[in-house]
C-alpha positions in Angstrom: -157.5 30.4 182.5 -159.5 32.0 179.7 -157.6 35.3 180.1 -154.5 33.5 180.1 -155.3 31.6 176.9 -156.4 35.0 175.1 -153.1 36.6 176.3 -150.9 33.6 175.1 -152.7 33.9 171.5 -152.2 37.7 171.7 -148.5 37.4 172.3 -148.1 34.6 169.7 -149.8 36.9 167.2 -147.9 40.0 168.3 -145.0 42.0 166.9 -142.6 41.2 169.6 -143.0 37.5 169.5 -142.2 37.9 165.7 -139.0 39.6 166.5 -137.9 37.0 169.1 -138.8 34.4 166.2 -136.8 36.3 163.7 -133.8 36.4 166.1 -133.7 32.6 166.2 -134.2 32.2 162.5 -131.3 34.8 161.7 -129.1 33.0 164.3 -129.6 30.0 162.0 -128.9 31.8 158.9 -125.1 32.3 159.0 -123.9 28.7 158.2 -121.8 30.0 155.3 -119.4 31.4 157.8 -118.6 27.9 158.9 -117.1 26.8 155.6 -113.7 27.2 157.0 -114.4 24.6 159.6 -115.7 21.9 157.5 -113.9 22.8 154.3 -110.9 20.6 155.2 -113.1 17.4 155.3 -114.5 18.1 151.9 -111.0 18.7 150.5 -109.6 15.4 152.1 -112.6 13.2 151.5 -113.2 14.0 147.8 -109.6 14.5 147.0 -109.8 18.2 145.9 -106.9 20.7 145.4 -107.2 24.2 146.9 -108.4 25.7 143.5 -111.3 23.4 143.4 -112.2 23.9 147.0 -112.0 27.7 146.5 -114.4 27.1 143.5 -116.9 25.6 145.9 -116.2 28.6 148.3 -117.1 30.9 145.4 -120.4 29.0 144.6 -121.1 29.4 148.2 -120.6 33.2 148.2 -122.6 33.4 145.0 -125.7 31.6 146.5 -125.5 33.7 149.7 -125.2 37.0 148.0 -127.7 36.6 145.2 -131.1 37.1 146.7 -133.1 38.0 143.7 -135.2 35.0 143.7 -136.4 35.1 147.2 -137.2 38.9 146.7 -139.4 38.3 143.7 -141.1 35.2 145.5 -141.8 37.4 148.5 -143.8 39.8 146.3 -146.4 37.2 145.3 -146.4 34.9 148.2 -146.9 35.1 151.9 -143.9 35.1 154.5 -144.5 31.5 155.6 -144.1 30.2 152.2 -140.8 31.9 151.6 -139.5 30.7 154.9 -140.7 27.1 154.2 -139.0 27.2 150.7 -135.7 28.6 152.3 -135.9 25.6 154.9 -136.3 23.1 152.1 -133.4 24.6 150.2 -131.2 24.6 153.4 -131.7 21.0 154.3 -131.5 19.6 150.7 -128.3 21.4 149.9 -126.2 20.8 153.1 -127.7 17.3 153.5 -126.4 16.2 150.1 -123.2 17.7 151.0 -123.0 15.5 154.3 -124.0 12.5 152.4 -121.1 13.1 149.9 -118.6 13.9 152.7 -119.4 10.9 154.7 -119.3 8.8 151.6 -123.0 7.6 152.1 -123.4 8.2 148.1 -121.1 7.8 145.2 -118.5 10.6 144.8 -120.5 13.5 143.1 -118.8 15.6 140.2 -117.5 19.0 141.2 -120.4 20.8 139.4 -122.7 18.7 141.5 -120.9 19.8 144.9 -121.0 23.4 143.5 -124.7 23.1 142.8 -125.5 21.7 146.5 -123.4 24.3 148.2 -124.9 27.1 146.2 -128.5 25.8 146.9 -127.7 25.5 150.6 -126.2 29.1 151.0 -129.0 30.6 148.9 -131.4 29.5 151.4 -130.1 32.3 153.8 -131.5 34.8 151.4 -134.9 33.4 152.0 -134.6 33.7 155.8 -133.3 37.1 155.3 -136.2 38.2 153.0 -138.8 36.4 155.3 -137.6 37.4 158.7 -135.6 40.8 158.2 -137.9 42.5 155.8 -141.1 41.5 157.7 -139.6 43.1 160.9 -138.5 46.3 159.2 -142.1 46.7 158.0 -143.4 45.9 161.4 -141.1 48.5 163.1 -140.7 51.2 160.2 -139.6 53.9 162.6 -136.8 51.6 164.1 -135.4 50.2 160.9 -131.9 50.8 161.5 -131.7 49.3 164.9 -133.7 46.5 163.7 -131.4 45.8 160.8 -128.3 45.9 163.1 -129.8 43.6 165.6 -130.9 41.0 163.1 -127.6 41.0 161.0 -125.9 40.7 164.5 -127.3 37.5 165.2 -126.4 36.2 161.8 -122.9 37.3 162.8 -122.9 35.1 165.9 -124.3 32.2 164.1 -121.1 30.4 163.5 -120.0 30.6 167.1 -123.5 29.4 168.2 -123.4 26.4 165.8 -119.8 25.4 167.0 -121.2 25.2 170.6 -124.1 23.1 169.6 -122.2 20.7 167.4 -119.5 20.1 170.1 -122.2 19.3 172.5 -124.3 17.0 170.1 -121.5 15.5 168.0 -118.3 16.0 169.8 -115.2 17.1 167.5 -116.4 15.4 164.4 -116.4 18.3 162.0 -118.3 16.2 159.3 -121.3 16.0 161.6 -121.2 19.9 161.6 -122.5 19.6 158.0 -125.4 17.6 159.2 -126.3 20.0 162.0 -126.2 23.0 159.5 -128.6 21.0 157.3 -131.3 20.2 159.9 -131.2 22.9 162.6 -131.7 26.1 160.4 -134.4 24.3 158.5 -136.2 23.3 161.7 -136.2 26.8 162.9 -137.8 28.3 159.9 -140.6 25.5 159.9 -141.2 26.0 163.5 -141.6 29.8 163.4 -142.9 30.1 159.8 -146.3 31.2 160.8 -145.4 33.7 163.5 -143.3 35.8 161.1 -145.6 37.9 159.3 -146.5 41.5 158.6 -148.5 43.3 161.5 -149.9 46.8 161.5 -147.2 49.0 162.7 -147.8 50.8 166.0 -145.1 53.3 167.5 -144.4 52.5 171.1 -143.0 55.4 173.4 -140.4 52.8 174.6 -139.6 51.1 171.5 -136.0 52.1 171.3 -135.7 51.2 174.9 -136.7 47.6 174.2 -134.3 47.2 171.5 -131.5 48.3 173.6 -132.5 45.5 176.0 -132.2 43.1 173.2 -128.8 44.6 172.2 -127.6 44.1 175.8 -128.7 40.4 175.7 -126.9 39.6 172.5 -123.6 41.5 173.5 -123.6 39.2 176.8 -124.2 36.1 174.4 -121.3 37.3 172.2 -119.1 37.8 175.2 -119.8 34.5 176.7 -119.2 32.8 173.3 -115.9 34.6 173.2 -115.0 33.4 176.7 -115.8 29.8 175.8 -113.8 29.9 172.7 -110.7 30.9 174.8 -111.6 28.4 177.7 -112.1 25.5 175.4 -108.6 25.9 173.8 -107.0 25.9 177.3 -108.9 23.3 178.8 -109.9 19.7 177.6 -113.7 19.8 177.9 -115.9 16.6 178.5 -119.1 16.1 176.4 -121.0 16.9 179.5 -119.0 20.2 179.8 -119.9 21.1 176.1 -123.5 20.2 176.8 -123.5 22.7 179.7 -122.1 25.3 177.5 -124.5 24.7 174.8 -127.3 24.9 177.5 -126.3 28.3 178.6 -126.1 29.6 175.1 -129.8 28.3 174.5 -131.0 30.0 177.7 -129.5 33.2 176.5 -131.1 32.8 173.1 -134.5 32.6 174.9 -134.2 35.5 177.2 -135.4 37.8 174.4 -138.5 35.8 174.6 -139.0 37.1 178.1 -138.5 40.7 177.1 -141.1 40.0 174.1 -143.8 38.7 176.5 -143.2 41.6 179.0 -143.8 44.2 176.1 -146.9 42.3 175.0 -148.2 42.0 178.5 -147.9 45.8 178.7 -149.7 46.4 175.5 -152.4 43.9 176.5 -153.1 45.7 179.8 -153.0 49.3 178.0 -155.7 48.1 175.5 -157.9 46.6 178.1 -157.7 49.0 180.9 -157.5 52.3 179.0 -160.1 51.8 176.3 -157.9 52.4 173.4 -160.3 51.3 170.7 -162.0 54.6 170.1 -158.8 56.3 169.7 -157.2 53.9 167.3 -158.1 55.8 164.1 -157.0 59.0 165.6 -153.7 57.7 166.7 -152.8 56.3 163.4 -153.7 59.7 161.8 -151.5 61.5 164.3 -148.8 59.0 163.8 -148.7 59.6 160.1 -149.6 63.4 160.3 -149.4 63.9 156.7 -151.4 67.1 155.8 -153.7 67.1 152.7 -151.4 69.6 151.0 -148.3 67.2 151.4 -150.4 64.1 150.4 -151.7 66.0 147.0 -148.1 67.1 146.5 -146.7 63.5 146.9 -149.5 62.3 144.7 -148.6 64.7 141.8 -145.0 63.7 142.1 -145.9 60.1 141.8 -148.2 60.8 138.7 -145.3 62.8 136.9 -143.0 59.9 137.5 -145.2 57.1 136.2 -145.8 59.2 133.1 -142.1 59.1 132.2 -140.4 55.8 131.1 -137.5 54.7 133.4 -135.3 54.6 130.2 -136.0 58.1 129.4 -134.9 59.3 132.8 -131.6 57.4 133.2 -129.6 60.5 132.9 -132.0 62.8 134.5 -131.0 61.8 138.0 -132.7 63.3 141.1 -130.5 64.8 143.9 -128.8 62.4 146.3 -131.1 61.1 149.0 -134.2 61.1 146.6 -135.7 57.9 145.1 -133.6 56.9 142.2 -135.0 54.4 139.7 -133.1 51.1 139.4 -131.4 52.2 136.1 -130.6 55.6 137.4 -128.9 54.1 140.3 -127.1 51.2 138.6 -125.6 53.6 136.1 -124.6 56.3 138.4 -120.9 56.9 139.2 -121.6 56.7 142.9 -122.9 53.2 142.4 -120.0 52.2 140.3 -117.5 53.6 143.1 -119.5 51.5 145.7 -119.3 48.5 143.2 -115.5 48.7 143.1 -115.0 49.2 146.9 -117.2 46.1 147.5 -115.5 44.1 145.1 -112.1 44.9 146.6 -113.3 44.9 150.5 -115.7 42.1 150.7 -114.2 39.9 147.9 -111.0 40.0 150.1 -112.8 39.4 153.2 -114.9 36.3 151.8 -111.4 34.9 150.7 -109.8 35.3 153.9 -112.8 33.7 155.8 -113.1 30.9 153.4 -109.3 29.9 153.8 -109.1 30.1 157.6 -109.2 26.4 157.9 -106.3 25.9 155.5 -104.4 28.8 157.0 -104.2 27.3 160.3 -103.5 23.8 159.0 -100.5 25.6 156.9 -99.3 27.1 160.2 -99.4 23.8 162.2 -102.4 24.6 164.4 -104.4 21.7 165.8 -108.0 21.1 164.5 -109.7 22.4 167.9 -107.5 25.8 167.5 -108.7 26.1 163.8 -112.3 25.8 165.0 -111.4 28.6 167.4 -110.4 30.8 164.6 -113.8 30.3 162.9 -115.6 31.1 166.2 -113.5 34.3 166.5 -114.5 35.5 163.2 -118.1 34.7 163.7 -118.1 36.6 167.2 -116.3 39.7 165.9 -118.4 39.6 162.9 -121.2 40.4 165.2 -119.3 43.1 166.9 -118.7 44.7 163.4 -122.2 44.7 162.4 -123.3 46.2 165.7 -120.5 48.9 165.6 -121.3 49.7 161.9 -125.0 50.2 162.7 -125.0 52.0 166.0 -121.6 53.9 165.9 -121.8 55.1 162.4 -125.2 56.4 163.0 -124.2 58.2 166.1 -121.3 59.9 164.3 -123.4 60.8 161.3 -126.2 62.3 163.5 -123.7 64.1 165.8 -120.7 65.2 163.7 -122.2 64.8 160.1 -119.6 62.2 159.5 -119.8 60.7 156.0 -120.7 57.1 156.4 -118.4 56.1 153.2 -115.5 57.5 155.4 -116.4 54.8 158.0 -116.1 52.3 155.2 -112.6 53.7 154.3 -111.3 53.1 158.0 -112.9 49.6 157.9 -111.0 48.7 154.8 -107.6 50.0 156.1 -108.2 47.9 159.3 -108.8 44.9 157.2 -105.4 45.5 155.5 -103.6 44.9 158.9 -105.4 41.6 159.3 -104.4 40.2 156.0 -100.7 41.4 156.7 -100.6 39.3 160.0 -101.3 36.2 158.0 -99.1 36.9 155.3 -96.2 37.5 158.0 -97.2 35.3 160.8 -95.9 35.2 164.3 -96.9 33.4 167.5 -100.6 34.2 168.1 -101.0 36.3 165.1 -103.7 34.3 163.4 -106.0 35.0 166.6 -105.5 38.6 166.0 -106.2 38.3 162.3 -109.2 36.5 163.1 -110.6 39.1 165.3 -109.8 41.9 162.8 -111.1 39.9 159.8 -114.3 39.1 161.5 -114.8 42.8 162.6 -114.1 44.4 159.4 -115.9 41.8 157.4 -119.1 42.2 159.7 -118.9 45.9 159.4 -118.7 46.1 155.6 -122.4 44.9 154.8 -124.4 47.0 157.3 -122.3 50.2 155.9 -122.9 49.2 152.4 -126.6 48.7 152.8 -126.9 52.1 154.7 -125.1 54.1 152.1 -127.2 52.6 149.2 -130.3 53.6 151.1 -129.1 56.9 151.8 -127.9 57.8 148.3 -130.4 56.3 146.2 -133.6 56.3 148.4 -135.9 53.6 149.6 -138.3 53.1 146.8 -136.3 50.3 145.1 -134.1 49.5 148.1 -134.7 45.6 148.1 -133.4 45.6 144.5 -130.6 47.9 144.7 -129.1 46.5 147.9 -129.1 43.0 146.2 -127.5 44.6 143.2 -125.0 46.2 145.2 -123.9 43.0 147.2 -123.3 41.2 143.9 -119.8 42.5 143.6 -118.8 40.5 146.7 -119.1 37.0 145.1 -117.5 38.3 141.8 -114.6 39.6 144.0 -114.6 36.4 145.9 -114.3 34.4 142.6 -111.3 36.3 141.4 -109.5 36.8 144.5 -110.1 33.2 146.0 -110.4 31.0 143.0 -107.8 32.7 140.5 -105.5 34.3 142.9 -105.4 32.6 146.4 -106.2 29.0 145.4 -103.8 29.0 142.4 -100.9 30.4 144.4 -101.5 28.0 147.3 -101.6 25.0 144.9 -98.4 26.3 143.3 -96.6 26.2 146.7 -97.9 22.7 147.5 -96.7 21.4 144.2 -93.1 23.0 144.9 -93.3 21.4 148.2 -94.0 17.8 146.6 -91.2 18.5 144.0 -88.8 19.1 146.9 -89.6 15.5 148.3 -89.2 14.1 144.8 -93.0 13.6 144.2 -95.6 14.9 141.8 -99.3 15.7 142.0 -100.4 12.1 141.1 -98.5 10.8 144.1 -101.0 12.2 146.7 -104.8 12.3 146.9 -104.9 15.7 148.8 -102.7 18.6 147.8 -101.5 20.2 151.1 -99.1 23.0 151.8 -97.3 23.4 155.1 -95.4 26.6 155.9 -95.8 30.3 156.2 -95.0 30.7 152.5 -98.4 29.0 151.6 -100.6 32.1 152.0 -97.8 34.9 152.1 -98.1 36.0 148.5 -102.0 35.7 148.2 -102.4 37.6 151.3 -100.0 40.4 150.4 -102.1 40.8 147.3 -105.4 40.7 149.3 -104.0 43.6 151.4 -102.9 45.6 148.4 -106.4 44.9 146.8 -108.2 46.0 149.9 -106.0 49.2 150.2 -106.9 50.1 146.7 -110.7 49.7 147.8 -110.1 52.2 150.6 -108.7 54.6 148.2 -111.8 54.3 146.0 -114.0 54.7 149.0 -112.3 57.9 149.8 -113.4 59.3 146.2 -117.1 58.6 147.4 -116.2 60.5 150.5 -115.3 63.6 148.7 -118.3 63.2 146.2 -120.9 62.8 149.1 -119.4 65.3 151.6 -121.8 68.0 151.1 -124.7 65.5 151.1 -123.7 64.1 154.4 -123.2 67.7 155.8 -127.0 68.3 155.4 -129.9 66.9 157.6 -130.2 63.8 155.3 -133.3 62.7 157.6 -135.1 65.8 157.4 -137.8 64.6 154.6 -138.7 61.5 156.6 -139.6 63.7 159.7 -141.6 66.1 157.5 -143.5 63.2 155.8 -144.1 61.4 159.1 -144.7 64.5 161.4 -141.7 63.7 163.6 -139.8 66.6 165.3 
């Protein structure tokens, strides 16, 4: 029993249990993707028009994409504190929205609702910083795979939440907001003290273990997609929904078995092979940095410190080296990326946020609209995994520039938007799949490109700056374009009935014309973004044709 207790404590304190805990935290960090499910309740209960609802969507995207605060907090506080702050923000923001929608409090002003959803959405950055950054530091030589896996679970979050809320609350979509409030907060509280930095130790079978995690996550994604189809065709009882949610829970906990197995292997190795005397030698071998290399790195760092960052703005290093923040932000490559992200992610966020109203305008029932949101969530996962694993493989084997993959993804997104602009029977299902996949693929590609072009020294700041283009694009395309054009169509519809805006509480448009022009515009903007990304392909073609990971192998002594 004593040995069992020691192993249990060892496992709870191990890197692999931290990975499992991070999977669960990230699986609860994608509540922003469910806005399309409950947005109709906000619109109907509070009497908003589409422009006001899209303004809420913008503040949701703003909160979800501005992670500077969580990053700065993580610099001066432990991981558990970052996760607990995020937990408090998640619960307070979404709980206030639930109280407002269920009319348990007085109707809040629009600015208050914008504040609530911005706070709730911003909490996912604290989960990202606490779980994702910690895992990357614990597994530095598998950072690409780790990023893909954790972001993949965020992509599945919407579909997972859908199964849970159907099992717990039935088809009451207002209660989904309550679930979003308490479940992610609870996950962060429960696992806050198990997610922390450990001493990184490279295991020979490390990549194999991550592929085991990947297989489990793919099976989970396929199950969620199958349930999404079956629930549309068959009327489920509450017991059937509970059974489906139970299967999801079991699959979410299978990584725990893998983690315990790996910790058991490491436990036995340490106790039966006497690894203590070799610990320091192993660490030195792992780094394998010669004194000459160390002194060279030290001299380079001293030279950089002596120069002010303002004096080196236009004295940029070669691509792939460590840029300063100002050098990167003022570079042409970053401006091109910013423009492509503005067009691509801005349009994707607009499409996802309006899924509920799209389904309503085309006459789909509420259950079917929820299946659209689930499809986006599931294929968001596949897009993230594809972007991480496939683009890496194409880059290593064929020297294919990663920005070219971004171009293909944006062109694919154009097809999805045109299927909504010119709908036919079943077209919204296909559009949901395409939109989810392309949306999921864009962020990992953006983060990878930034890390490759501008180095890793200021990566946490640069990738947060890079994704700031997405809420800006969302505001213009969602609020100023899609929302206004939808409302104009709805007012025309009222005029044909001999009524004006004051005659109805909720401004609703029914028909294919409601979103036709907005999504033609979204398609055109995204196509323009694809053309912009082609400029980056041409500019970085020579860089990607070289061995971009060579310097990391030299520093760490990896063949």
